[in-house]
A tleap script that builds the chain and sets N, CA, C and O, in Angstrom:
source leaprc.protein.ff14SB
mol = sequence {
  NMET GLY ALA THR VAL LEU MET PRO ILE VAL
  GLY ALA THR ILE ARG THR ALA PHE ILE ILE
  GLU TRP TYR LYS GLN GLU GLY GLU SER VAL
  LEU GLN GLY GLU PRO LEU LEU GLU VAL LEU
  THR LYS LYS ALA VAL PHE LYS VAL GLU ALA
  PRO ILE THR GLY THR VAL TYR LYS LEU LEU
  VAL SER ASP LYS THR ALA LEU PRO ILE ASP
  ILE PRO ILE ALA ILE LEU ALA GLU GLU GLY
  ASP ASP ASP ALA VAL LEU GLN LYS MET VAL
  VAL GLU ALA LEU ASP ALA LEU SER LYS ALA
  PRO PRO ILE ASP LYS ASP LEU ALA THR VAL
  ILE THR CYS SER ILE ALA ASP HIE GLN ALA
  LYS VAL CYS CASN
}
set mol.1.N position { -4.838 7.456 -6.201 }
set mol.1.CA position { -4.217 8.701 -6.620 }
set mol.1.C position { -3.915 9.547 -5.392 }
set mol.1.O position { -4.618 9.447 -4.387 }
set mol.2.N position { -2.894 10.365 -5.457 }
set mol.2.CA position { -2.489 11.230 -4.357 }
set mol.2.C position { -3.586 12.197 -3.955 }
set mol.2.O position { -4.686 12.186 -4.507 }
set mol.3.N position { -3.258 13.032 -2.982 }
set mol.3.CA position { -4.234 13.993 -2.475 }
set mol.3.C position { -3.565 15.349 -2.288 }
set mol.3.O position { -2.410 15.444 -1.874 }
set mol.4.N position { -4.324 16.392 -2.603 }
set mol.4.CA position { -3.892 17.752 -2.327 }
set mol.4.C position { -4.458 18.136 -0.961 }
set mol.4.O position { -5.665 18.055 -0.733 }
set mol.5.N position { -3.580 18.551 -0.064 }
set mol.5.CA position { -3.997 18.998 1.262 }
set mol.5.C position { -4.224 20.500 1.183 }
set mol.5.O position { -3.355 21.247 0.733 }
set mol.6.N position { -5.404 20.939 1.626 }
set mol.6.CA position { -5.744 22.361 1.611 }
set mol.6.C position { -5.646 22.942 3.013 }
set mol.6.O position { -5.844 22.242 4.007 }
set mol.7.N position { -5.335 24.243 3.077 }
set mol.7.CA position { -5.445 24.936 4.364 }
set mol.7.C position { -6.917 24.844 4.733 }
set mol.7.O position { -7.766 25.349 3.999 }
set mol.8.N position { -7.234 24.212 5.854 }
set mol.8.CA position { -8.636 23.908 6.157 }
set mol.8.C position { -9.493 25.136 6.448 }
set mol.8.O position { -9.015 26.156 6.946 }
set mol.9.N position { -10.764 25.002 6.124 }
set mol.9.CA position { -11.765 25.996 6.489 }
set mol.9.C position { -12.230 25.614 7.891 }
set mol.9.O position { -12.751 24.518 8.103 }
set mol.10.N position { -12.042 26.518 8.841 }
set mol.10.CA position { -12.321 26.166 10.235 }
set mol.10.C position { -13.422 27.009 10.871 }
set mol.10.O position { -13.691 26.888 12.066 }
set mol.11.N position { -14.038 27.836 10.093 }
set mol.11.CA position { -15.134 28.645 10.622 }
set mol.11.C position { -15.582 29.648 9.579 }
set mol.11.O position { -14.836 29.989 8.662 }
set mol.12.N position { -16.803 30.112 9.731 }
set mol.12.CA position { -17.374 31.025 8.742 }
set mol.12.C position { -16.643 32.356 8.670 }
set mol.12.O position { -16.638 32.995 7.618 }
set mol.13.N position { -16.025 32.788 9.761 }
set mol.13.CA position { -15.379 34.102 9.772 }
set mol.13.C position { -13.860 34.038 9.654 }
set mol.13.O position { -13.212 35.077 9.528 }
set mol.14.N position { -13.288 32.852 9.693 }
set mol.14.CA position { -11.831 32.707 9.616 }
set mol.14.C position { -11.407 32.712 8.150 }
set mol.14.O position { -11.877 31.898 7.355 }
set mol.15.N position { -10.521 33.633 7.803 }
set mol.15.CA position { -10.044 33.760 6.421 }
set mol.15.C position { -8.551 33.478 6.270 }
set mol.15.O position { -8.068 33.239 5.164 }
set mol.16.N position { -7.823 33.507 7.389 }
set mol.16.CA position { -6.378 33.322 7.367 }
set mol.16.C position { -5.977 32.369 8.489 }
set mol.16.O position { -6.552 32.391 9.578 }
set mol.17.N position { -5.000 31.547 8.208 }
set mol.17.CA position { -4.461 30.641 9.222 }
set mol.17.C position { -2.944 30.636 9.104 }
set mol.17.O position { -2.386 31.035 8.081 }
set mol.18.N position { -2.294 30.185 10.150 }
set mol.18.CA position { -0.840 30.206 10.234 }
set mol.18.C position { -0.338 28.798 10.509 }
set mol.18.O position { -0.783 28.142 11.451 }
set mol.19.N position { 0.585 28.342 9.686 }
set mol.19.CA position { 1.183 27.023 9.914 }
set mol.19.C position { 2.243 27.173 10.991 }
set mol.19.O position { 3.273 27.814 10.779 }
set mol.20.N position { 1.984 26.578 12.149 }
set mol.20.CA position { 2.947 26.623 13.243 }
set mol.20.C position { 4.083 25.646 12.969 }
set mol.20.O position { 5.259 25.993 13.072 }
set mol.21.N position { 3.706 24.411 12.616 }
set mol.21.CA position { 4.719 23.377 12.451 }
set mol.21.C position { 4.187 22.232 11.604 }
set mol.21.O position { 3.053 21.785 11.778 }
set mol.22.N position { 5.018 21.767 10.691 }
set mol.22.CA position { 4.745 20.521 9.979 }
set mol.22.C position { 5.261 19.385 10.854 }
set mol.22.O position { 6.406 19.419 11.305 }
set mol.23.N position { 4.426 18.384 11.096 }
set mol.23.CA position { 4.859 17.205 11.852 }
set mol.23.C position { 5.560 16.193 10.951 }
set mol.23.O position { 6.345 15.371 11.424 }
set mol.24.N position { 5.279 16.254 9.677 }
set mol.24.CA position { 5.879 15.340 8.704 }
set mol.24.C position { 6.613 16.159 7.651 }
set mol.24.O position { 6.214 17.279 7.331 }
set mol.25.N position { 7.681 15.595 7.121 }
set mol.25.CA position { 8.471 16.245 6.080 }
set mol.25.C position { 8.372 15.439 4.785 }
set mol.25.O position { 7.880 14.310 4.786 }
set mol.26.N position { 8.837 16.017 3.695 }
set mol.26.CA position { 8.797 15.332 2.406 }
set mol.26.C position { 9.510 13.982 2.505 }
set mol.26.O position { 10.598 13.865 3.068 }
set mol.27.N position { 8.854 12.971 1.935 }
set mol.27.CA position { 9.407 11.625 1.932 }
set mol.27.C position { 8.987 10.773 3.116 }
set mol.27.O position { 9.197 9.560 3.107 }
set mol.28.N position { 8.397 11.385 4.136 }
set mol.28.CA position { 7.976 10.625 5.314 }
set mol.28.C position { 6.594 10.020 5.103 }
set mol.28.O position { 5.737 10.601 4.436 }
set mol.29.N position { 6.399 8.852 5.682 }
set mol.29.CA position { 5.108 8.168 5.613 }
set mol.29.C position { 4.124 8.805 6.578 }
set mol.29.O position { 4.505 9.345 7.616 }
set mol.30.N position { 2.847 8.731 6.215 }
set mol.30.CA position { 1.785 9.262 7.059 }
set mol.30.C position { 0.563 8.352 6.930 }
set mol.30.O position { 0.267 7.840 5.850 }
set mol.31.N position { -0.128 8.163 8.027 }
set mol.31.CA position { -1.353 7.362 8.032 }
set mol.31.C position { -2.563 8.284 7.952 }
set mol.31.O position { -2.548 9.393 8.487 }
set mol.32.N position { -3.603 7.819 7.286 }
set mol.32.CA position { -4.843 8.597 7.242 }
set mol.32.C position { -5.287 8.889 8.671 }
set mol.32.O position { -5.333 7.991 9.511 }
set mol.33.N position { -5.612 10.152 8.939 }
set mol.33.CA position { -6.047 10.559 10.268 }
set mol.33.C position { -4.921 10.963 11.199 }
set mol.33.O position { -5.173 11.503 12.277 }
set mol.34.N position { -3.682 10.712 10.802 }
set mol.34.CA position { -2.528 11.101 11.616 }
set mol.34.C position { -2.291 12.605 11.473 }
set mol.34.O position { -2.429 13.142 10.374 }
set mol.35.N position { -1.937 13.299 12.566 }
set mol.35.CA position { -1.653 14.729 12.451 }
set mol.35.C position { -0.500 14.992 11.482 }
set mol.35.O position { 0.567 14.386 11.573 }
set mol.36.N position { -0.746 15.901 10.565 }
set mol.36.CA position { 0.219 16.265 9.528 }
set mol.36.C position { 0.901 17.595 9.856 }
set mol.36.O position { 2.095 17.769 9.609 }
set mol.37.N position { 0.134 18.523 10.409 }
set mol.37.CA position { 0.665 19.822 10.772 }
set mol.37.C position { -0.202 20.467 11.840 }
set mol.37.O position { -1.323 20.031 12.102 }
set mol.38.N position { 0.342 21.519 12.456 }
set mol.38.CA position { -0.388 22.287 13.454 }
set mol.38.C position { -0.630 23.683 12.893 }
set mol.38.O position { 0.273 24.316 12.346 }
set mol.39.N position { -1.872 24.151 13.042 }
set mol.39.CA position { -2.303 25.421 12.472 }
set mol.39.C position { -2.899 26.294 13.570 }
set mol.39.O position { -3.526 25.805 14.509 }
set mol.40.N position { -2.684 27.598 13.425 }
set mol.40.CA position { -3.220 28.574 14.364 }
set mol.40.C position { -4.116 29.553 13.625 }
set mol.40.O position { -3.759 30.041 12.552 }
set mol.41.N position { -5.272 29.838 14.192 }
set mol.41.CA position { -6.127 30.923 13.705 }
set mol.41.C position { -6.258 31.919 14.841 }
set mol.41.O position { -5.688 31.724 15.914 }
set mol.42.N position { -7.006 32.985 14.607 }
set mol.42.CA position { -7.162 33.972 15.678 }
set mol.42.C position { -7.984 33.423 16.837 }
set mol.42.O position { -8.059 34.048 17.895 }
set mol.43.N position { -8.602 32.259 16.643 }
set mol.43.CA position { -9.457 31.698 17.687 }
set mol.43.C position { -8.965 30.393 18.292 }
set mol.43.O position { -9.365 30.048 19.404 }
set mol.44.N position { -8.101 29.652 17.585 }
set mol.44.CA position { -7.739 28.326 18.093 }
set mol.44.C position { -6.463 27.799 17.446 }
set mol.44.O position { -6.033 28.263 16.390 }
set mol.45.N position { -5.881 26.820 18.115 }
set mol.45.CA position { -4.771 26.033 17.578 }
set mol.45.C position { -5.317 24.633 17.359 }
set mol.45.O position { -5.985 24.082 18.234 }
set mol.46.N position { -5.037 24.052 16.199 }
set mol.46.CA position { -5.540 22.705 15.942 }
set mol.46.C position { -4.599 21.946 15.025 }
set mol.46.O position { -3.757 22.529 14.342 }
set mol.47.N position { -4.763 20.644 15.028 }
set mol.47.CA position { -3.967 19.764 14.178 }
set mol.47.C position { -4.765 19.415 12.925 }
set mol.47.O position { -5.971 19.175 12.989 }
set mol.48.N position { -4.077 19.390 11.792 }
set mol.48.CA position { -4.687 18.991 10.529 }
set mol.48.C position { -4.249 17.563 10.255 }
set mol.48.O position { -3.056 17.258 10.269 }
set mol.49.N position { -5.214 16.690 10.005 }
set mol.49.CA position { -4.924 15.277 9.796 }
set mol.49.C position { -4.724 14.959 8.318 }
set mol.49.O position { -5.278 15.624 7.443 }
set mol.50.N position { -3.931 13.944 8.062 }
set mol.50.CA position { -3.705 13.469 6.696 }
set mol.50.C position { -4.989 12.858 6.152 }
set mol.50.O position { -5.617 12.044 6.829 }
set mol.51.N position { -5.392 13.238 4.937 }
set mol.51.CA position { -6.628 12.705 4.365 }
set mol.51.C position { -6.482 11.286 3.809 }
set mol.51.O position { -7.479 10.594 3.600 }
set mol.52.N position { -5.236 10.852 3.569 }
set mol.52.CA position { -4.979 9.512 3.035 }
set mol.52.C position { -3.756 8.914 3.713 }
set mol.52.O position { -2.990 9.625 4.364 }
set mol.53.N position { -3.577 7.616 3.562 }
set mol.53.CA position { -2.340 6.955 3.975 }
set mol.53.C position { -1.391 6.999 2.792 }
set mol.53.O position { -1.768 6.662 1.670 }
set mol.54.N position { -0.155 7.416 3.046 }
set mol.54.CA position { 0.812 7.492 1.963 }
set mol.54.C position { 2.098 8.148 2.414 }
set mol.54.O position { 2.575 7.929 3.527 }
set mol.55.N position { 2.648 8.960 1.523 }
set mol.55.CA position { 3.911 9.643 1.749 }
set mol.55.C position { 3.735 11.125 1.459 }
set mol.55.O position { 3.003 11.504 0.544 }
set mol.56.N position { 4.410 11.961 2.243 }
set mol.56.CA position { 4.418 13.391 1.948 }
set mol.56.C position { 5.277 13.574 0.697 }
set mol.56.O position { 6.493 13.386 0.733 }
set mol.57.N position { 4.635 13.939 -0.397 }
set mol.57.CA position { 5.339 14.094 -1.670 }
set mol.57.C position { 5.953 15.488 -1.772 }
set mol.57.O position { 7.121 15.626 -2.136 }
set mol.58.N position { 5.169 16.527 -1.450 }
set mol.58.CA position { 5.671 17.898 -1.574 }
set mol.58.C position { 4.971 18.803 -0.571 }
set mol.58.O position { 3.742 18.852 -0.520 }
set mol.59.N position { 5.763 19.522 0.230 }
set mol.59.CA position { 5.235 20.595 1.063 }
set mol.59.C position { 5.316 21.867 0.237 }
set mol.59.O position { 6.403 22.262 -0.186 }
set mol.60.N position { 4.196 22.505 0.004 }
set mol.60.CA position { 4.145 23.677 -0.877 }
set mol.60.C position { 4.489 24.969 -0.157 }
set mol.60.O position { 4.864 25.956 -0.791 }
set mol.61.N position { 4.364 24.969 1.162 }
set mol.61.CA position { 4.701 26.144 1.969 }
set mol.61.C position { 5.444 25.676 3.217 }
set mol.61.O position { 5.282 24.540 3.662 }
set mol.62.N position { 6.245 26.551 3.760 }
set mol.62.CA position { 6.998 26.188 4.962 }
set mol.62.C position { 6.194 26.499 6.212 }
set mol.62.O position { 5.161 27.166 6.157 }
set mol.63.N position { 6.684 26.005 7.332 }
set mol.63.CA position { 6.032 26.372 8.580 }
set mol.63.C position { 6.339 27.841 8.871 }
set mol.63.O position { 7.182 28.453 8.214 }
set mol.64.N position { 5.655 28.387 9.849 }
set mol.64.CA position { 5.748 29.807 10.200 }
set mol.64.C position { 5.260 30.690 9.050 }
set mol.64.O position { 5.816 31.758 8.795 }
set mol.65.N position { 4.209 30.226 8.358 }
set mol.65.CA position { 3.654 30.945 7.215 }
set mol.65.C position { 2.167 31.192 7.416 }
set mol.65.O position { 1.419 30.273 7.747 }
set mol.66.N position { 1.739 32.438 7.215 }
set mol.66.CA position { 0.318 32.792 7.250 }
set mol.66.C position { -0.232 32.710 5.837 }
set mol.66.O position { 0.377 33.208 4.890 }
set mol.67.N position { -1.390 32.075 5.705 }
set mol.67.CA position { -1.986 31.857 4.387 }
set mol.67.C position { -3.498 31.995 4.451 }
set mol.67.O position { -4.099 31.824 5.512 }
set mol.68.N position { -4.114 32.306 3.307 }
set mol.68.CA position { -5.575 32.246 3.253 }
set mol.68.C position { -6.039 30.795 3.377 }
set mol.68.O position { -5.286 29.870 3.072 }
set mol.69.N position { -7.257 30.604 3.815 }
set mol.69.CA position { -7.805 29.258 3.918 }
set mol.69.C position { -8.164 28.712 2.542 }
set mol.69.O position { -8.270 29.463 1.572 }
set mol.70.N position { -8.348 27.412 2.469 }
set mol.70.CA position { -8.831 26.709 1.280 }
set mol.70.C position { -7.890 26.815 0.082 }
set mol.70.O position { -8.343 26.849 -1.062 }
set mol.71.N position { -6.579 26.869 0.341 }
set mol.71.CA position { -5.600 26.837 -0.738 }
set mol.71.C position { -4.671 25.650 -0.512 }
set mol.71.O position { -4.522 25.198 0.624 }
set mol.72.N position { -4.042 25.132 -1.573 }
set mol.72.CA position { -3.157 23.969 -1.430 }
set mol.72.C position { -1.941 24.275 -0.565 }
set mol.72.O position { -1.319 25.330 -0.694 }
set mol.73.N position { -1.610 23.325 0.329 }
set mol.73.CA position { -0.415 23.477 1.158 }
set mol.73.C position { 0.530 22.277 1.052 }
set mol.73.O position { 1.699 22.381 1.423 }
set mol.74.N position { 0.036 21.141 0.551 }
set mol.74.CA position { 0.886 19.949 0.420 }
set mol.74.C position { 0.260 18.960 -0.556 }
set mol.74.O position { -0.939 18.996 -0.831 }
set mol.75.N position { 1.105 18.084 -1.066 }
set mol.75.CA position { 0.668 16.971 -1.915 }
set mol.75.C position { 1.114 15.678 -1.236 }
set mol.75.O position { 2.281 15.523 -0.876 }
set mol.76.N position { 0.171 14.756 -1.068 }
set mol.76.CA position { 0.475 13.437 -0.530 }
set mol.76.C position { 0.369 12.411 -1.649 }
set mol.76.O position { -0.482 12.525 -2.531 }
set mol.77.N position { 1.235 11.416 -1.606 }
set mol.77.CA position { 1.232 10.350 -2.611 }
set mol.77.C position { 0.841 9.036 -1.966 }
set mol.77.O position { 1.179 8.768 -0.813 }
set mol.78.N position { 0.129 8.221 -2.722 }
set mol.78.CA position { -0.180 6.860 -2.298 }
set mol.78.C position { 0.778 5.909 -3.005 }
set mol.78.O position { 1.347 6.240 -4.045 }
set mol.79.N position { 0.945 4.734 -2.429 }
set mol.79.CA position { 1.834 3.744 -3.032 }
set mol.79.C position { 1.397 3.460 -4.467 }
set mol.79.O position { 0.216 3.245 -4.738 }
set mol.80.N position { 2.362 3.462 -5.377 }
set mol.80.CA position { 2.080 3.158 -6.777 }
set mol.80.C position { 1.676 4.357 -7.624 }
set mol.80.O position { 1.462 4.208 -8.827 }
set mol.81.N position { 1.565 5.548 -7.025 }
set mol.81.CA position { 1.208 6.736 -7.809 }
set mol.81.C position { 2.271 7.029 -8.855 }
set mol.81.O position { 3.465 6.858 -8.606 }
set mol.82.N position { 1.836 7.464 -10.011 }
set mol.82.CA position { 2.715 7.833 -11.108 }
set mol.82.C position { 3.354 9.190 -10.809 }
set mol.82.O position { 2.656 10.146 -10.471 }
set mol.83.N position { 4.689 9.275 -10.933 }
set mol.83.CA position { 5.406 10.513 -10.631 }
set mol.83.C position { 4.960 11.664 -11.525 }
set mol.83.O position { 4.897 12.804 -11.065 }
set mol.84.N position { 4.650 11.396 -12.783 }
set mol.84.CA position { 4.211 12.453 -13.701 }
set mol.84.C position { 2.883 13.047 -13.237 }
set mol.84.O position { 2.676 14.257 -13.331 }
set mol.85.N position { 1.998 12.213 -12.746 }
set mol.85.CA position { 0.705 12.681 -12.235 }
set mol.85.C position { 0.925 13.538 -10.986 }
set mol.85.O position { 0.305 14.591 -10.833 }
set mol.86.N position { 1.802 13.085 -10.106 }
set mol.86.CA position { 2.094 13.843 -8.888 }
set mol.86.C position { 2.739 15.189 -9.224 }
set mol.86.O position { 2.411 16.205 -8.611 }
set mol.87.N position { 3.644 15.195 -10.183 }
set mol.87.CA position { 4.270 16.457 -10.601 }
set mol.87.C position { 3.226 17.422 -11.170 }
set mol.87.O position { 3.304 18.627 -10.929 }
set mol.88.N position { 2.262 16.907 -11.914 }
set mol.88.CA position { 1.192 17.744 -12.446 }
set mol.88.C position { 0.355 18.320 -11.302 }
set mol.88.O position { -0.059 19.479 -11.347 }
set mol.89.N position { 0.112 17.502 -10.284 }
set mol.89.CA position { -0.627 17.981 -9.108 }
set mol.89.C position { 0.135 19.117 -8.422 }
set mol.89.O position { -0.469 20.093 -7.977 }
set mol.90.N position { 1.457 18.988 -8.340 }
set mol.90.CA position { 2.283 20.028 -7.720 }
set mol.90.C position { 2.185 21.321 -8.527 }
set mol.90.O position { 1.996 22.397 -7.960 }
set mol.91.N position { 2.313 21.215 -9.841 }
set mol.91.CA position { 2.242 22.406 -10.703 }
set mol.91.C position { 0.882 23.095 -10.552 }
set mol.91.O position { 0.816 24.317 -10.421 }
set mol.92.N position { -0.186 22.320 -10.569 }
set mol.92.CA position { -1.530 22.895 -10.424 }
set mol.92.C position { -1.706 23.534 -9.048 }
set mol.92.O position { -2.309 24.601 -8.927 }
set mol.93.N position { -1.181 22.884 -8.018 }
set mol.93.CA position { -1.300 23.422 -6.659 }
set mol.93.C position { -0.499 24.712 -6.502 }
set mol.93.O position { -0.971 25.667 -5.886 }
set mol.94.N position { 0.708 24.741 -7.056 }
set mol.94.CA position { 1.519 25.962 -6.991 }
set mol.94.C position { 0.861 27.099 -7.761 }
set mol.94.O position { 0.944 28.257 -7.351 }
set mol.95.N position { 0.210 26.777 -8.873 }
set mol.95.CA position { -0.518 27.795 -9.633 }
set mol.95.C position { -1.659 28.368 -8.783 }
set mol.95.O position { -1.843 29.584 -8.721 }
set mol.96.N position { -2.413 27.496 -8.138 }
set mol.96.CA position { -3.510 27.948 -7.271 }
set mol.96.C position { -2.974 28.774 -6.102 }
set mol.96.O position { -3.574 29.776 -5.712 }
set mol.97.N position { -1.853 28.351 -5.556 }
set mol.97.CA position { -1.230 29.075 -4.445 }
set mol.97.C position { -0.790 30.473 -4.879 }
set mol.97.O position { -0.935 31.439 -4.130 }
set mol.98.N position { -0.254 30.568 -6.085 }
set mol.98.CA position { 0.200 31.879 -6.588 }
set mol.98.C position { -0.963 32.834 -6.839 }
set mol.98.O position { -0.768 34.049 -6.860 }
set mol.99.N position { -2.159 32.305 -7.026 }
set mol.99.CA position { -3.339 33.128 -7.281 }
set mol.99.C position { -4.170 33.371 -6.022 }
set mol.99.O position { -5.250 33.958 -6.085 }
set mol.100.N position { -3.655 32.915 -4.881 }
set mol.100.CA position { -4.397 33.068 -3.620 }
set mol.100.C position { -4.556 34.547 -3.288 }
set mol.100.O position { -3.669 35.353 -3.567 }
set mol.101.N position { -5.685 34.896 -2.693 }
set mol.101.CA position { -5.877 36.292 -2.307 }
set mol.101.C position { -4.879 36.681 -1.219 }
set mol.101.O position { -4.426 35.826 -0.458 }
set mol.102.N position { -4.539 37.955 -1.144 }
set mol.102.CA position { -3.616 38.383 -0.083 }
set mol.102.C position { -4.262 38.207 1.287 }
set mol.102.O position { -5.483 38.264 1.426 }
set mol.103.N position { -3.432 37.994 2.278 }
set mol.103.CA position { -3.980 37.847 3.623 }
set mol.103.C position { -4.279 39.224 4.189 }
set mol.103.O position { -3.642 40.214 3.829 }
set mol.104.N position { -5.239 39.270 5.062 }
set mol.104.CA position { -5.639 40.491 5.746 }
set mol.104.C position { -4.523 40.895 6.711 }
set mol.104.O position { -4.206 40.150 7.638 }
set mol.105.N position { -3.927 42.070 6.499 }
set mol.105.CA position { -2.795 42.510 7.332 }
set mol.105.C position { -3.179 42.641 8.802 }
set mol.105.O position { -2.401 42.266 9.679 }
set mol.106.N position { -4.372 43.170 9.081 }
set mol.106.CA position { -4.806 43.288 10.469 }
set mol.106.C position { -4.954 41.911 11.098 }
set mol.106.O position { -4.579 41.696 12.251 }
set mol.107.N position { -5.505 40.985 10.328 }
set mol.107.CA position { -5.675 39.627 10.831 }
set mol.107.C position { -4.320 38.963 11.024 }
set mol.107.O position { -4.129 38.203 11.974 }
set mol.108.N position { -3.376 39.247 10.127 }
set mol.108.CA position { -2.025 38.691 10.278 }
set mol.108.C position { -1.398 39.173 11.580 }
set mol.108.O position { -0.681 38.419 12.237 }
set mol.109.N position { -1.659 40.417 11.956 }
set mol.109.CA position { -1.153 40.944 13.220 }
set mol.109.C position { -1.770 40.201 14.401 }
set mol.109.O position { -1.074 39.864 15.359 }
set mol.110.N position { -3.064 39.950 14.331 }
set mol.110.CA position { -3.733 39.198 15.394 }
set mol.110.C position { -3.146 37.798 15.500 }
set mol.110.O position { -2.907 37.299 16.599 }
set mol.111.N position { -2.917 37.174 14.363 }
set mol.111.CA position { -2.344 35.829 14.366 }
set mol.111.C position { -0.932 35.850 14.923 }
set mol.111.O position { -0.565 34.969 15.701 }
set mol.112.N position { -0.128 36.846 14.538 }
set mol.112.CA position { 1.229 36.954 15.058 }
set mol.112.C position { 1.206 37.090 16.570 }
set mol.112.O position { 2.004 36.465 17.269 }
set mol.113.N position { 0.285 37.910 17.075 }
set mol.113.CA position { 0.137 38.064 18.516 }
set mol.113.C position { -0.292 36.741 19.147 }
set mol.113.O position { 0.205 36.372 20.211 }
set mol.114.N position { -1.196 36.039 18.508 }
set mol.114.CA position { -1.652 34.744 19.017 }
set mol.114.C position { -0.515 33.731 19.051 }
set mol.114.O position { -0.437 32.905 19.960 }
set mol.115.N position { 0.363 33.798 18.059 }
set mol.115.CA position { 1.512 32.893 18.015 }
set mol.115.C position { 2.424 33.175 19.202 }
set mol.115.O position { 2.866 32.254 19.887 }
set mol.116.N position { 2.702 34.453 19.440 }
set mol.116.CA position { 3.544 34.812 20.580 }
set mol.116.C position { 2.902 34.325 21.871 }
set mol.116.O position { 3.584 33.806 22.756 }
set mol.117.N position { 1.593 34.494 21.974 }
set mol.117.CA position { 0.869 34.030 23.162 }
set mol.117.C position { 0.950 32.513 23.270 }
set mol.117.O position { 1.162 31.975 24.357 }
set mol.118.N position { 0.782 31.827 22.153 }
set mol.118.CA position { 0.844 30.361 22.132 }
set mol.118.C position { 2.224 29.860 22.555 }
set mol.118.O position { 2.339 28.891 23.305 }
set mol.119.N position { 3.276 30.536 22.061 }
set mol.119.CA position { 4.631 30.048 22.312 }
set mol.119.C position { 5.216 30.574 23.626 }
set mol.119.O position { 5.913 29.842 24.329 }
set mol.120.N position { 4.937 31.841 23.961 }
set mol.120.CA position { 5.560 32.437 25.142 }
set mol.120.C position { 4.575 32.697 26.275 }
set mol.120.O position { 4.976 33.064 27.379 }
set mol.121.N position { 3.293 32.507 26.003 }
set mol.121.CA position { 2.244 32.755 26.982 }
set mol.121.C position { 2.177 34.236 27.399 }
set mol.121.O position { 1.629 34.565 28.451 }
set mol.122.N position { 2.744 35.128 26.555 }
set mol.122.CA position { 2.686 36.568 26.808 }
set mol.122.C position { 2.435 37.278 25.490 }
set mol.122.O position { 3.135 37.034 24.507 }
set mol.123.N position { 1.447 38.148 25.465 }
set mol.123.CA position { 1.176 38.923 24.253 }
set mol.123.C position { 0.494 40.215 24.652 }
set mol.123.O position { -0.575 40.192 25.262 }
set mol.124.N position { 1.099 41.341 24.313 }
set mol.124.CA position { 0.504 42.633 24.658 }
set mol.124.C position { -0.271 43.193 23.504 }
set mol.124.O position { -0.843 44.278 23.613 }
savepdb mol mol.pdb
quit
C-alpha cells in the first residue's frame, strides 16, 4: 500500500518547516531512502527521504511553502496500488492538511530570513 509523507518532526522545539524544493515530481519514480525534498527549519536545512520505493502519486503542497510539522505533504504509491485507495489517501491527507494549525508568524519570519541566508548568504 502507498505511503503518506509527513512534514517531519525534527526537534522538540521546531513547529514549522519550509519546503525549499521537491526533488521529485508527480509520476516520477523514487527509491526508499532517496531524497524526496529539501526542508528548512530555523536551525537547519535537511533532506527528507522517501519512506518506500514507488512513484510520487500526489504532491499536496508546493515548494516554497511554510507548514506546521507532522502534517501530510505527499502521497507515494507502490506498484500495483489500487487507484481508489490512493485517491482516498489523498482526500484524507488534504482534510488533515486543511485542519493544520496556523504557522507561527514570528517563526515564519525567521524561516524566511533563513531562506534568504541559505540562498543568498545574506540576511539582515
